[in-house]
MIFI-91881 format. One record per residue (C-alpha): residue in three letters; x, y, z. Coordinates in steps of 0.5 Angstrom, whole numbers, plus 500, padded with zeros to 3 digits. Layout:
REM MIFI-91881
ALA:X:Y:Z
...
END
This chain:
REM MIFI-91881
MET:317:783:172
ASN:310:781:175
SER:309:777:182
ILE:309:770:178
ASP:315:771:174
ARG:319:773:180
ILE:316:767:184
VAL:318:762:178
ASN:325:766:177
HIS:326:765:184
ALA:325:758:184
GLU:330:757:179
VAL:336:760:182
SER:335:760:190
GLU:340:755:193
LYS:334:751:196
ALA:331:750:189
ILE:338:748:186
GLU:340:743:192
ARG:333:740:191
HIS:335:739:183
LEU:342:736:185
VAL:339:731:190
LYS:334:729:185
ARG:339:728:179
CYS:344:724:183
ALA:338:719:185
GLU:336:719:178
ILE:343:716:176
GLY:344:712:183
LEU:349:716:187
PRO:348:718:194
CYS:348:726:195
LEU:349:727:203
LYS:347:733:206
TYR:354:735:210
SER:352:739:217
ASN:357:739:223
PRO:355:745:227
SER:362:745:230
MET:366:746:224
VAL:363:751:220
GLY:364:753:212
TYR:364:746:209
PRO:360:745:203
ASP:353:743:203
ARG:353:736:200
ILE:357:730:198
ILE:356:726:192
VAL:359:719:194
LEU:362:716:188
PRO:364:709:187
ALA:371:707:189
GLY:371:711:195
ARG:371:718:192
VAL:367:724:193
VAL:365:730:190
TRP:364:736:195
VAL:358:741:193
GLU:357:748:195
LEU:351:751:193
LYS:349:758:193
SER:343:762:190
ARG:345:765:183
GLY:350:771:184
LYS:352:769:191
HIS:359:768:193
ILE:362:764:198
SER:365:767:205
ALA:372:767:207
VAL:371:761:212
GLN:368:757:206
ARG:374:759:202
VAL:379:757:207
ARG:375:750:208
ILE:375:749:200
ASN:382:750:200
GLN:383:745:205
LEU:379:740:201
GLU:383:741:195
GLY:389:741:198
LEU:387:734:200
ARG:386:733:193
HIS:378:733:194
ALA:374:735:188
VAL:370:741:190
HIS:365:745:186
VAL:361:751:187
ILE:354:751:184
ASP:349:757:183
ASN:345:755:178
LEU:341:749:175
LYS:345:748:168
ASP:352:748:172
ALA:349:742:177
ASP:347:738:170
ASN:354:739:167
LEU:357:737:173
LEU:353:731:174
ALA:354:729:166
LYS:361:729:167
ILE:360:725:173
ALA:356:720:170
GLN:361:719:164
LYS:366:717:169
LEU:361:712:172
END
């Protein structure tokens, strides 16, 4: 694989690229996709998609093939225990699939 192929491939599978894609697609369907950051509470998902009627979807973004850490698993379990929807996404297709499901329910 040459340098250009590696750059193109990385652009499609990096966490930042997937995050940019998710935020852009959310904006296209009129949904805020907020960055979640709380320095004193590590492990929470990266983004919160705000839906009508007080609902939210939490999204943890990973580069393709990367896995969540132990503390992230704990946080996801806590959120799911509170009946929050949490998705771990590591590719553009899964981001698009999630947003297609969300858009159907709007």
